[in-house]
PDB file with one MODEL, atoms N, CA, C and O in Angstrom:
MODEL        1
ATOM      1  N   MET A   1      83.501 -37.131-217.891  1.00  0.00           N
ATOM      2  CA  MET A   1      84.193 -36.979-216.641  1.00  0.00           C
ATOM      3  C   MET A   1      84.489 -35.507-216.356  1.00  0.00           C
ATOM      4  O   MET A   1      84.340 -35.052-215.222  1.00  0.00           O
ATOM      5  N   ALA A   2      84.909 -34.758-217.386  1.00  0.00           N
ATOM      6  CA  ALA A   2      85.218 -33.340-217.196  1.00  0.00           C
ATOM      7  C   ALA A   2      83.966 -32.553-216.847  1.00  0.00           C
ATOM      8  O   ALA A   2      84.039 -31.587-216.088  1.00  0.00           O
ATOM      9  N   ALA A   3      82.818 -32.948-217.388  1.00  0.00           N
ATOM     10  CA  ALA A   3      81.567 -32.247-217.074  1.00  0.00           C
ATOM     11  C   ALA A   3      81.225 -32.393-215.588  1.00  0.00           C
ATOM     12  O   ALA A   3      80.711 -31.462-214.968  1.00  0.00           O
ATOM     13  N   THR A   4      81.513 -33.556-215.033  1.00  0.00           N
ATOM     14  CA  THR A   4      81.262 -33.775-213.608  1.00  0.00           C
ATOM     15  C   THR A   4      82.144 -32.866-212.765  1.00  0.00           C
ATOM     16  O   THR A   4      81.677 -32.274-211.792  1.00  0.00           O
ATOM     17  N   TYR A   5      83.412 -32.752-213.132  1.00  0.00           N
ATOM     18  CA  TYR A   5      84.321 -31.887-212.398  1.00  0.00           C
ATOM     19  C   TYR A   5      83.930 -30.416-212.543  1.00  0.00           C
ATOM     20  O   TYR A   5      84.039 -29.652-211.584  1.00  0.00           O
ATOM     21  N   ASN A   6      83.472 -30.013-213.736  1.00  0.00           N
ATOM     22  CA  ASN A   6      83.049 -28.630-213.936  1.00  0.00           C
ATOM     23  C   ASN A   6      81.846 -28.297-213.071  1.00  0.00           C
ATOM     24  O   ASN A   6      81.778 -27.210-212.497  1.00  0.00           O
ATOM     25  N   ALA A   7      80.899 -29.217-212.971  1.00  0.00           N
ATOM     26  CA  ALA A   7      79.723 -28.982-212.127  1.00  0.00           C
ATOM     27  C   ALA A   7      80.144 -28.872-210.669  1.00  0.00           C
ATOM     28  O   ALA A   7      79.646 -28.014-209.939  1.00  0.00           O
ATOM     29  N   ARG A   8      81.043 -29.723-210.249  1.00  0.00           N
ATOM     30  CA  ARG A   8      81.510 -29.667-208.855  1.00  0.00           C
ATOM     31  C   ARG A   8      82.242 -28.367-208.574  1.00  0.00           C
ATOM     32  O   ARG A   8      82.093 -27.794-207.494  1.00  0.00           O
ATOM     33  N   ALA A   9      83.034 -27.891-209.532  1.00  0.00           N
ATOM     34  CA  ALA A   9      83.752 -26.634-209.346  1.00  0.00           C
ATOM     35  C   ALA A   9      82.783 -25.484-209.158  1.00  0.00           C
ATOM     36  O   ALA A   9      83.023 -24.607-208.327  1.00  0.00           O
ATOM     37  N   GLY A  10      81.687 -25.467-209.912  1.00  0.00           N
ATOM     38  CA  GLY A  10      80.683 -24.420-209.763  1.00  0.00           C
ATOM     39  C   GLY A  10      80.029 -24.454-208.403  1.00  0.00           C
ATOM     40  O   GLY A  10      79.775 -23.408-207.806  1.00  0.00           O
ATOM     41  N   ILE A  11      79.756 -25.644-207.907  1.00  0.00           N
ATOM     42  CA  ILE A  11      79.149 -25.789-206.588  1.00  0.00           C
ATOM     43  C   ILE A  11      80.119 -25.346-205.506  1.00  0.00           C
ATOM     44  O   ILE A  11      79.726 -24.680-204.548  1.00  0.00           O
ATOM     45  N   GLU A  12      81.384 -25.715-205.656  1.00  0.00           N
ATOM     46  CA  GLU A  12      82.393 -25.316-204.669  1.00  0.00           C
ATOM     47  C   GLU A  12      82.542 -23.794-204.607  1.00  0.00           C
ATOM     48  O   GLU A  12      82.754 -23.237-203.529  1.00  0.00           O
ATOM     49  N   VAL A  13      82.433 -23.124-205.745  1.00  0.00           N
ATOM     50  CA  VAL A  13      82.514 -21.671-205.760  1.00  0.00           C
ATOM     51  C   VAL A  13      81.351 -21.066-204.995  1.00  0.00           C
ATOM     52  O   VAL A  13      81.534 -20.123-204.225  1.00  0.00           O
ATOM     53  N   ALA A  14      80.150 -21.606-205.204  1.00  0.00           N
ATOM     54  CA  ALA A  14      78.973 -21.081-204.511  1.00  0.00           C
ATOM     55  C   ALA A  14      79.090 -21.274-202.999  1.00  0.00           C
ATOM     56  O   ALA A  14      78.745 -20.378-202.229  1.00  0.00           O
ATOM     57  N   ILE A  15      79.568 -22.418-202.584  1.00  0.00           N
ATOM     58  CA  ILE A  15      79.740 -22.681-201.153  1.00  0.00           C
ATOM     59  C   ILE A  15      80.808 -21.759-200.577  1.00  0.00           C
ATOM     60  O   ILE A  15      80.644 -21.232-199.476  1.00  0.00           O
ATOM     61  N   SER A  16      81.889 -21.563-201.303  1.00  0.00           N
ATOM     62  CA  SER A  16      82.961 -20.692-200.842  1.00  0.00           C
ATOM     63  C   SER A  16      82.469 -19.260-200.690  1.00  0.00           C
ATOM     64  O   SER A  16      82.808 -18.585-199.717  1.00  0.00           O
ATOM     65  N   GLN A  17      81.669 -18.789-201.651  1.00  0.00           N
ATOM     66  CA  GLN A  17      81.118 -17.437-201.547  1.00  0.00           C
ATOM     67  C   GLN A  17      80.211 -17.315-200.335  1.00  0.00           C
ATOM     68  O   GLN A  17      80.232 -16.293-199.649  1.00  0.00           O
ATOM     69  N   ALA A  18      79.418 -18.337-200.064  1.00  0.00           N
ATOM     70  CA  ALA A  18      78.492 -18.291-198.929  1.00  0.00           C
ATOM     71  C   ALA A  18      79.243 -18.289-197.601  1.00  0.00           C
ATOM     72  O   ALA A  18      78.813 -17.647-196.643  1.00  0.00           O
ATOM     73  N   VAL A  19      80.349 -18.998-197.544  1.00  0.00           N
ATOM     74  CA  VAL A  19      81.101 -19.086-196.292  1.00  0.00           C
ATOM     75  C   VAL A  19      81.929 -17.825-196.066  1.00  0.00           C
ATOM     76  O   VAL A  19      81.963 -17.300-194.953  1.00  0.00           O
ATOM     77  N   ARG A  20      82.599 -17.331-197.114  1.00  0.00           N
ATOM     78  CA  ARG A  20      83.477 -16.176-196.958  1.00  0.00           C
ATOM     79  C   ARG A  20      82.695 -14.881-196.796  1.00  0.00           C
ATOM     80  O   ARG A  20      83.024 -14.066-195.934  1.00  0.00           O
ATOM     81  N   GLY A  21      81.665 -14.680-197.611  1.00  0.00           N
ATOM     82  CA  GLY A  21      80.937 -13.412-197.599  1.00  0.00           C
ATOM     83  C   GLY A  21      80.104 -13.214-196.341  1.00  0.00           C
ATOM     84  O   GLY A  21      80.546 -12.547-195.406  1.00  0.00           O
ATOM     85  N   PRO A  22      78.910 -13.785-196.307  1.00  0.00           N
ATOM     86  CA  PRO A  22      78.031 -13.559-195.160  1.00  0.00           C
ATOM     87  C   PRO A  22      78.310 -14.470-193.971  1.00  0.00           C
ATOM     88  O   PRO A  22      77.626 -14.365-192.954  1.00  0.00           O
ATOM     89  N   GLY A  23      79.274 -15.343-194.066  1.00  0.00           N
ATOM     90  CA  GLY A  23      79.616 -16.206-192.936  1.00  0.00           C
ATOM     91  C   GLY A  23      78.535 -17.226-192.638  1.00  0.00           C
ATOM     92  O   GLY A  23      77.981 -17.251-191.538  1.00  0.00           O
ATOM     93  N   LEU A  24      78.241 -18.047-193.593  1.00  0.00           N
ATOM     94  CA  LEU A  24      77.137 -18.997-193.473  1.00  0.00           C
ATOM     95  C   LEU A  24      77.370 -20.056-192.396  1.00  0.00           C
ATOM     96  O   LEU A  24      76.409 -20.647-191.902  1.00  0.00           O
ATOM     97  N   ARG A  25      78.609 -20.302-192.029  1.00  0.00           N
ATOM     98  CA  ARG A  25      78.874 -21.330-191.017  1.00  0.00           C
ATOM     99  C   ARG A  25      78.514 -20.893-189.611  1.00  0.00           C
ATOM    100  O   ARG A  25      78.346 -21.728-188.722  1.00  0.00           O
ATOM    101  N   HIS A  26      78.395 -19.589-189.403  1.00  0.00           N
ATOM    102  CA  HIS A  26      78.077 -19.075-188.075  1.00  0.00           C
ATOM    103  C   HIS A  26      76.698 -18.434-188.103  1.00  0.00           C
ATOM    104  O   HIS A  26      76.416 -17.570-188.933  1.00  0.00           O
ATOM    105  N   SER A  27      75.859 -18.861-187.199  1.00  0.00           N
ATOM    106  CA  SER A  27      74.506 -18.333-187.159  1.00  0.00           C
ATOM    107  C   SER A  27      74.402 -17.200-186.146  1.00  0.00           C
ATOM    108  O   SER A  27      75.060 -17.225-185.105  1.00  0.00           O
ATOM    109  N   ARG A  28      73.577 -16.214-186.455  1.00  0.00           N
ATOM    110  CA  ARG A  28      73.357 -15.109-185.531  1.00  0.00           C
ATOM    111  C   ARG A  28      72.278 -15.444-184.515  1.00  0.00           C
ATOM    112  O   ARG A  28      72.164 -14.785-183.481  1.00  0.00           O
ATOM    113  N   TYR A  29      71.496 -16.455-184.805  1.00  0.00           N
ATOM    114  CA  TYR A  29      70.313 -16.731-183.998  1.00  0.00           C
ATOM    115  C   TYR A  29      70.387 -18.107-183.358  1.00  0.00           C
ATOM    116  O   TYR A  29      71.204 -18.945-183.741  1.00  0.00           O
ATOM    117  N   ARG A  30      69.519 -18.324-182.378  1.00  0.00           N
ATOM    118  CA  ARG A  30      69.367 -19.641-181.771  1.00  0.00           C
ATOM    119  C   ARG A  30      68.029 -20.208-182.191  1.00  0.00           C
ATOM    120  O   ARG A  30      67.054 -19.479-182.375  1.00  0.00           O
ATOM    121  N   GLY A  31      67.999 -21.497-182.338  1.00  0.00           N
ATOM    122  CA  GLY A  31      66.760 -22.152-182.715  1.00  0.00           C
ATOM    123  C   GLY A  31      66.743 -22.471-184.197  1.00  0.00           C
ATOM    124  O   GLY A  31      67.132 -21.650-185.028  1.00  0.00           O
ATOM    125  N   LEU A  32      66.294 -23.659-184.514  1.00  0.00           N
ATOM    126  CA  LEU A  32      66.324 -24.136-185.892  1.00  0.00           C
ATOM    127  C   LEU A  32      65.484 -23.287-186.842  1.00  0.00           C
ATOM    128  O   LEU A  32      65.950 -23.013-187.948  1.00  0.00           O
ATOM    129  N   PRO A  33      64.281 -22.856-186.484  1.00  0.00           N
ATOM    130  CA  PRO A  33      63.502 -22.049-187.439  1.00  0.00           C
ATOM    131  C   PRO A  33      64.196 -20.732-187.813  1.00  0.00           C
ATOM    132  O   PRO A  33      64.169 -20.330-188.976  1.00  0.00           O
ATOM    133  N   LYS A  34      64.811 -20.066-186.844  1.00  0.00           N
ATOM    134  CA  LYS A  34      65.492 -18.806-187.129  1.00  0.00           C
ATOM    135  C   LYS A  34      66.748 -19.026-187.962  1.00  0.00           C
ATOM    136  O   LYS A  34      67.043 -18.249-188.870  1.00  0.00           O
ATOM    137  N   VAL A  35      67.472 -20.071-187.654  1.00  0.00           N
ATOM    138  CA  VAL A  35      68.688 -20.388-188.418  1.00  0.00           C
ATOM    139  C   VAL A  35      68.310 -20.764-189.849  1.00  0.00           C
ATOM    140  O   VAL A  35      68.989 -20.380-190.801  1.00  0.00           O
ATOM    141  N   HIS A  36      67.229 -21.512-189.988  1.00  0.00           N
ATOM    142  CA  HIS A  36      66.763 -21.896-191.327  1.00  0.00           C
ATOM    143  C   HIS A  36      66.386 -20.657-192.132  1.00  0.00           C
ATOM    144  O   HIS A  36      66.737 -20.548-193.307  1.00  0.00           O
ATOM    145  N   LEU A  37      65.679 -19.731-191.511  1.00  0.00           N
ATOM    146  CA  LEU A  37      65.299 -18.499-192.197  1.00  0.00           C
ATOM    147  C   LEU A  37      66.543 -17.694-192.577  1.00  0.00           C
ATOM    148  O   LEU A  37      66.601 -17.133-193.671  1.00  0.00           O
ATOM    149  N   GLN A  38      67.529 -17.632-191.697  1.00  0.00           N
ATOM    150  CA  GLN A  38      68.764 -16.924-192.012  1.00  0.00           C
ATOM    151  C   GLN A  38      69.453 -17.563-193.215  1.00  0.00           C
ATOM    152  O   GLN A  38      69.946 -16.850-194.089  1.00  0.00           O
ATOM    153  N   ASN A  39      69.494 -18.887-193.274  1.00  0.00           N
ATOM    154  CA  ASN A  39      70.132 -19.571-194.396  1.00  0.00           C
ATOM    155  C   ASN A  39      69.395 -19.308-195.700  1.00  0.00           C
ATOM    156  O   ASN A  39      70.026 -19.132-196.742  1.00  0.00           O
ATOM    157  N   ILE A  40      68.073 -19.278-195.655  1.00  0.00           N
ATOM    158  CA  ILE A  40      67.290 -19.001-196.863  1.00  0.00           C
ATOM    159  C   ILE A  40      67.554 -17.580-197.346  1.00  0.00           C
ATOM    160  O   ILE A  40      67.778 -17.358-198.536  1.00  0.00           O
ATOM    161  N   LEU A  41      67.530 -16.616-196.425  1.00  0.00           N
ATOM    162  CA  LEU A  41      67.763 -15.225-196.816  1.00  0.00           C
ATOM    163  C   LEU A  41      69.194 -15.008-197.301  1.00  0.00           C
ATOM    164  O   LEU A  41      69.423 -14.209-198.210  1.00  0.00           O
ATOM    165  N   THR A  42      70.152 -15.707-196.709  1.00  0.00           N
ATOM    166  CA  THR A  42      71.536 -15.619-197.172  1.00  0.00           C
ATOM    167  C   THR A  42      71.661 -16.174-198.587  1.00  0.00           C
ATOM    168  O   THR A  42      72.335 -15.584-199.433  1.00  0.00           O
ATOM    169  N   GLY A  43      71.018 -17.299-198.840  1.00  0.00           N
ATOM    170  CA  GLY A  43      71.035 -17.869-200.189  1.00  0.00           C
ATOM    171  C   GLY A  43      70.385 -16.947-201.200  1.00  0.00           C
ATOM    172  O   GLY A  43      70.869 -16.811-202.323  1.00  0.00           O
ATOM    173  N   LEU A  44      69.290 -16.313-200.809  1.00  0.00           N
ATOM    174  CA  LEU A  44      68.621 -15.359-201.691  1.00  0.00           C
ATOM    175  C   LEU A  44      69.535 -14.178-202.002  1.00  0.00           C
ATOM    176  O   LEU A  44      69.633 -13.750-203.151  1.00  0.00           O
ATOM    177  N   ALA A  45      70.198 -13.659-200.986  1.00  0.00           N
ATOM    178  CA  ALA A  45      71.115 -12.536-201.191  1.00  0.00           C
ATOM    179  C   ALA A  45      72.274 -12.932-202.105  1.00  0.00           C
ATOM    180  O   ALA A  45      72.687 -12.145-202.957  1.00  0.00           O
ATOM    181  N   LEU A  46      72.799 -14.136-201.935  1.00  0.00           N
ATOM    182  CA  LEU A  46      73.898 -14.591-202.798  1.00  0.00           C
ATOM    183  C   LEU A  46      73.434 -14.734-204.242  1.00  0.00           C
ATOM    184  O   LEU A  46      74.154 -14.365-205.170  1.00  0.00           O
ATOM    185  N   ASN A  47      72.232 -15.269-204.431  1.00  0.00           N
ATOM    186  CA  ASN A  47      71.702 -15.421-205.787  1.00  0.00           C
ATOM    187  C   ASN A  47      71.512 -14.065-206.453  1.00  0.00           C
ATOM    188  O   ASN A  47      71.832 -13.897-207.629  1.00  0.00           O
ATOM    189  N   LEU A  48      70.988 -13.091-205.698  1.00  0.00           N
ATOM    190  CA  LEU A  48      70.816 -11.751-206.259  1.00  0.00           C
ATOM    191  C   LEU A  48      72.156 -11.113-206.600  1.00  0.00           C
ATOM    192  O   LEU A  48      72.285 -10.447-207.627  1.00  0.00           O
ATOM    193  N   THR A  49      73.143 -11.311-205.754  1.00  0.00           N
ATOM    194  CA  THR A  49      74.475 -10.772-206.010  1.00  0.00           C
ATOM    195  C   THR A  49      75.078 -11.397-207.269  1.00  0.00           C
ATOM    196  O   THR A  49      75.665 -10.700-208.096  1.00  0.00           O
ATOM    197  N   ARG A  50      74.930 -12.702-207.405  1.00  0.00           N
ATOM    198  CA  ARG A  50      75.492 -13.388-208.570  1.00  0.00           C
ATOM    199  C   ARG A  50      74.754 -13.008-209.849  1.00  0.00           C
ATOM    200  O   ARG A  50      75.370 -12.891-210.908  1.00  0.00           O
ATOM    201  N   LEU A  51      73.424 -12.813-209.759  1.00  0.00           N
ATOM    202  CA  LEU A  51      72.669 -12.363-210.929  1.00  0.00           C
ATOM    203  C   LEU A  51      73.090 -10.953-211.333  1.00  0.00           C
ATOM    204  O   LEU A  51      73.228 -10.657-212.520  1.00  0.00           O
ATOM    205  N   GLY A  52      73.294 -10.088-210.346  1.00  0.00           N
ATOM    206  CA  GLY A  52      73.749  -8.742-210.650  1.00  0.00           C
ATOM    207  C   GLY A  52      75.098  -8.746-211.336  1.00  0.00           C
ATOM    208  O   GLY A  52      75.321  -7.985-212.277  1.00  0.00           O
ATOM    209  N   ALA A  53      75.994  -9.592-210.875  1.00  0.00           N
ATOM    210  CA  ALA A  53      77.314  -9.691-211.500  1.00  0.00           C
ATOM    211  C   ALA A  53      77.214 -10.270-212.908  1.00  0.00           C
ATOM    212  O   ALA A  53      77.990  -9.898-213.788  1.00  0.00           O
ATOM    213  N   TYR A  54      76.273 -11.168-213.123  1.00  0.00           N
ATOM    214  CA  TYR A  54      76.110 -11.795-214.442  1.00  0.00           C
ATOM    215  C   TYR A  54      75.581 -10.788-215.461  1.00  0.00           C
ATOM    216  O   TYR A  54      76.025 -10.763-216.609  1.00  0.00           O
ATOM    217  N   PHE A  55      74.634  -9.963-215.033  1.00  0.00           N
ATOM    218  CA  PHE A  55      73.999  -9.030-215.958  1.00  0.00           C
ATOM    219  C   PHE A  55      74.697  -7.677-216.025  1.00  0.00           C
ATOM    220  O   PHE A  55      74.211  -6.788-216.724  1.00  0.00           O
ATOM    221  N   ASN A  56      75.800  -7.484-215.338  1.00  0.00           N
ATOM    222  CA  ASN A  56      76.547  -6.240-215.383  1.00  0.00           C
ATOM    223  C   ASN A  56      77.695  -6.395-216.374  1.00  0.00           C
ATOM    224  O   ASN A  56      78.752  -6.914-216.015  1.00  0.00           O
ATOM    225  N   PRO A  57      77.501  -5.951-217.622  1.00  0.00           N
ATOM    226  CA  PRO A  57      78.545  -6.165-218.628  1.00  0.00           C
ATOM    227  C   PRO A  57      79.757  -5.249-218.447  1.00  0.00           C
ATOM    228  O   PRO A  57      80.821  -5.533-218.997  1.00  0.00           O
ATOM    229  N   SER A  58      79.622  -4.166-217.693  1.00  0.00           N
ATOM    230  CA  SER A  58      80.736  -3.231-217.565  1.00  0.00           C
ATOM    231  C   SER A  58      81.770  -3.705-216.551  1.00  0.00           C
ATOM    232  O   SER A  58      82.902  -3.221-216.555  1.00  0.00           O
ATOM    233  N   HIS A  59      81.401  -4.640-215.686  1.00  0.00           N
ATOM    234  CA  HIS A  59      82.333  -5.120-214.667  1.00  0.00           C
ATOM    235  C   HIS A  59      83.222  -6.195-215.268  1.00  0.00           C
ATOM    236  O   HIS A  59      82.740  -7.230-215.729  1.00  0.00           O
ATOM    237  N   ASN A  60      84.517  -5.942-215.259  1.00  0.00           N
ATOM    238  CA  ASN A  60      85.483  -6.893-215.798  1.00  0.00           C
ATOM    239  C   ASN A  60      86.446  -7.272-214.676  1.00  0.00           C
ATOM    240  O   ASN A  60      87.416  -6.554-214.432  1.00  0.00           O
ATOM    241  N   PRO A  61      86.192  -8.398-213.983  1.00  0.00           N
ATOM    242  CA  PRO A  61      87.064  -8.750-212.860  1.00  0.00           C
ATOM    243  C   PRO A  61      88.457  -9.145-213.333  1.00  0.00           C
ATOM    244  O   PRO A  61      88.615  -9.899-214.293  1.00  0.00           O
ATOM    245  N   THR A  62      89.450  -8.628-212.647  1.00  0.00           N
ATOM    246  CA  THR A  62      90.830  -8.989-212.947  1.00  0.00           C
ATOM    247  C   THR A  62      91.493  -9.448-211.655  1.00  0.00           C
ATOM    248  O   THR A  62      91.091  -9.060-210.558  1.00  0.00           O
ATOM    249  N   THR A  63      92.483 -10.256-211.804  1.00  0.00           N
ATOM    250  CA  THR A  63      93.205 -10.740-210.636  1.00  0.00           C
ATOM    251  C   THR A  63      94.382  -9.810-210.356  1.00  0.00           C
ATOM    252  O   THR A  63      94.903  -9.155-211.258  1.00  0.00           O
ATOM    253  N   ARG A  64      94.783  -9.767-209.111  1.00  0.00           N
ATOM    254  CA  ARG A  64      95.940  -8.964-208.741  1.00  0.00           C
ATOM    255  C   ARG A  64      97.198  -9.628-209.264  1.00  0.00           C
ATOM    256  O   ARG A  64      97.294 -10.856-209.269  1.00  0.00           O
ATOM    257  N   PRO A  65      98.166  -8.833-209.704  1.00  0.00           N
ATOM    258  CA  PRO A  65      99.436  -9.442-210.101  1.00  0.00           C
ATOM    259  C   PRO A  65     100.185  -9.928-208.858  1.00  0.00           C
ATOM    260  O   PRO A  65     100.071  -9.343-207.781  1.00  0.00           O
ATOM    261  N   SER A  66     100.937 -10.986-209.025  1.00  0.00           N
ATOM    262  CA  SER A  66     101.702 -11.518-207.901  1.00  0.00           C
ATOM    263  C   SER A  66     102.841 -10.564-207.550  1.00  0.00           C
ATOM    264  O   SER A  66     103.193  -9.682-208.333  1.00  0.00           O
ATOM    265  N   LYS A  67     103.397 -10.752-206.389  1.00  0.00           N
ATOM    266  CA  LYS A  67     104.513  -9.919-205.951  1.00  0.00           C
ATOM    267  C   LYS A  67     105.716 -10.074-206.879  1.00  0.00           C
ATOM    268  O   LYS A  67     106.423  -9.105-207.158  1.00  0.00           O
ATOM    269  N   VAL A  68     105.941 -11.288-207.352  1.00  0.00           N
ATOM    270  CA  VAL A  68     107.064 -11.533-208.265  1.00  0.00           C
ATOM    271  C   VAL A  68     106.845 -10.769-209.570  1.00  0.00           C
ATOM    272  O   VAL A  68     107.774 -10.167-210.108  1.00  0.00           O
ATOM    273  N   ARG A  69     105.610 -10.799-210.076  1.00  0.00           N
ATOM    274  CA  ARG A  69     105.313 -10.079-211.320  1.00  0.00           C
ATOM    275  C   ARG A  69     105.474  -8.574-211.119  1.00  0.00           C
ATOM    276  O   ARG A  69     105.999  -7.887-211.996  1.00  0.00           O
ATOM    277  N   GLU A  70     105.028  -8.056-209.974  1.00  0.00           N
ATOM    278  CA  GLU A  70     105.192  -6.631-209.698  1.00  0.00           C
ATOM    279  C   GLU A  70     106.673  -6.245-209.673  1.00  0.00           C
ATOM    280  O   GLU A  70     107.058  -5.209-210.214  1.00  0.00           O
ATOM    281  N   LEU A  71     107.498  -7.081-209.044  1.00  0.00           N
ATOM    282  CA  LEU A  71     108.935  -6.798-209.003  1.00  0.00           C
ATOM    283  C   LEU A  71     109.556  -6.847-210.396  1.00  0.00           C
ATOM    284  O   LEU A  71     110.364  -5.988-210.750  1.00  0.00           O
ATOM    285  N   CYS A  72     109.180  -7.843-211.179  1.00  0.00           N
ATOM    286  CA  CYS A  72     109.719  -7.965-212.535  1.00  0.00           C
ATOM    287  C   CYS A  72     109.306  -6.780-213.392  1.00  0.00           C
ATOM    288  O   CYS A  72     110.112  -6.257-214.162  1.00  0.00           O
ATOM    289  N   THR A  73     108.051  -6.353-213.263  1.00  0.00           N
ATOM    290  CA  THR A  73     107.571  -5.213-214.025  1.00  0.00           C
ATOM    291  C   THR A  73     108.278  -3.927-213.599  1.00  0.00           C
ATOM    292  O   THR A  73     108.622  -3.092-214.436  1.00  0.00           O
ATOM    293  N   ALA A  74     108.491  -3.778-212.294  1.00  0.00           N
ATOM    294  CA  ALA A  74     109.166  -2.588-211.775  1.00  0.00           C
ATOM    295  C   ALA A  74     110.602  -2.487-212.271  1.00  0.00           C
ATOM    296  O   ALA A  74     111.117  -1.383-212.446  1.00  0.00           O
ATOM    297  N   HIS A  75     111.257  -3.624-212.499  1.00  0.00           N
ATOM    298  CA  HIS A  75     112.661  -3.632-212.916  1.00  0.00           C
ATOM    299  C   HIS A  75     112.819  -3.893-214.416  1.00  0.00           C
ATOM    300  O   HIS A  75     113.929  -4.124-214.896  1.00  0.00           O
ATOM    301  N   GLY A  76     111.700  -3.854-215.155  1.00  0.00           N
ATOM    302  CA  GLY A  76     111.781  -3.984-216.604  1.00  0.00           C
ATOM    303  C   GLY A  76     112.039  -5.393-217.104  1.00  0.00           C
ATOM    304  O   GLY A  76     112.502  -5.572-218.231  1.00  0.00           O
ATOM    305  N   LEU A  77     111.748  -6.400-216.284  1.00  0.00           N
ATOM    306  CA  LEU A  77     111.997  -7.779-216.699  1.00  0.00           C
ATOM    307  C   LEU A  77     110.771  -8.437-217.331  1.00  0.00           C
ATOM    308  O   LEU A  77     110.874  -9.519-217.907  1.00  0.00           O
ATOM    309  N   ALA A  78     109.609  -7.784-217.223  1.00  0.00           N
ATOM    310  CA  ALA A  78     108.378  -8.349-217.779  1.00  0.00           C
ATOM    311  C   ALA A  78     107.535  -7.221-218.339  1.00  0.00           C
ATOM    312  O   ALA A  78     107.650  -6.069-217.920  1.00  0.00           O
ATOM    313  N   ALA A  79     106.693  -7.568-219.286  1.00  0.00           N
ATOM    314  CA  ALA A  79     105.785  -6.558-219.860  1.00  0.00           C
ATOM    315  C   ALA A  79     104.695  -6.225-218.852  1.00  0.00           C
ATOM    316  O   ALA A  79     104.273  -7.077-218.070  1.00  0.00           O
ATOM    317  N   ALA A  80     104.251  -4.991-218.882  1.00  0.00           N
ATOM    318  CA  ALA A  80     103.192  -4.555-217.955  1.00  0.00           C
ATOM    319  C   ALA A  80     101.926  -5.205-218.376  1.00  0.00           C
ATOM    320  O   ALA A  80     100.886  -4.996-217.751  1.00  0.00           O
TER     321      ALA A  80
ENDMDL
END
């Protein structure tokens, strides 16, 4: 059951990247052939971006600290 959820989470991430980054929900062109070509090229660009991130060992993504954590750190209530 957990494997099914993990696979779905990976797919949801890919869809989210496609929608947020290049704006896959909005087409620049009219006509099905042009829109189809745009979707293929967008998918190719996303795959190349994800491969680049996978093979770049020096990039270490970190999340931003929350506002509460920043306040606590500023006032000495939490470790940096």
